[in-house]
N, C-alpha and C positions, 0 to 999 in steps of 0.2 A: 775631398774632390779626388779620386784619381780620375788621370787619361787613359782611355781603349791604347792599349798595345798598340802600334801601325804595322802592318806586317812590310817585309823590306823585297822591292826589287835584287829580286840575287841576280850573280850572273845566269842564272841554272835558269830562271822562268824565263830571264829574259832570250834566250839559245830556243828556249823550244816556243816564247811565240815571232821567234823569228824565222823558223823553221817549221809553223804553220803558214806563215805567209812568205814562205819562198823566199824572204832576205830581198822584198820589196815595199818598199814605204807607202803606207796603204795613200795619201794627200798626192806625193808628186808620182811616184812610180820606178823614181829613184832607187837605187843600193841601199836598204836600210839596216841601221847596228844598233838601232836600239828602238827600243819597248815603249811606249806615249801610254800612256793615261784619259781614256776614251771620255771619262765621269772625271777629270782631273781631284786630285786629294785632297788638296783646299775647298775645293767646296763636297764634299762628303765620298770621292769616289771611294774605290778596293786595291792595293794590290792581288786582285784578282786574272785569273788568265780570261777570263770573259771582257774584265774594262782593261784590256788591255789590245792593245795593234803595235806591229810595227812600221815605225818613222826613223826616216833621215835624221841627223844632227841639226839640218838646217830647220824643217819640218813642225821640229821639236819643240826647238826653242823660241818659233816663232809664236807654233802657236799657247804656250806657256800654262796660265790657269782656266784659257778659252774656253767656253763648252764645246765638245767634239760639230755638233750640227754650225757650233754661229761659226768656228773655225772654217769649215765646209764654207760658209756663204761666203766666205773673207776672198778664201784660197781660190775660190770660181771664180769671180770676179776678174783673173788673172787665165789668161790664157796659157798654156804650160809649158809651155815655152818661153815668155816671160817671167814667169817662177821660176823658169830654171835657173835665166837671166839672174833676177837675183838672187838667187845663193848661190851663182858663180862668186858676185860679187862678197860675199856674207863671207867665205872661204879664201878670201887673200886678208 
């Protein structure tokens, strides 16, 4: 059985996503440096611009392979101030 070829998230595609989203994290509005899959690859998502959003490292790492809508429910349990305080701890 042949495995499907998975399209790689190239630096060019990441830059395209970051520019489109004005370098703002979709989740917390901080500076974004990564592109995140709304529907994770592990859950059948594809590496296509329609499935990618800008994200800071903290939000991208915390989201992992959680579905987009589920992650938003988790994220919005916190105020943005609380969320950013957690992000600061993570950076250390």
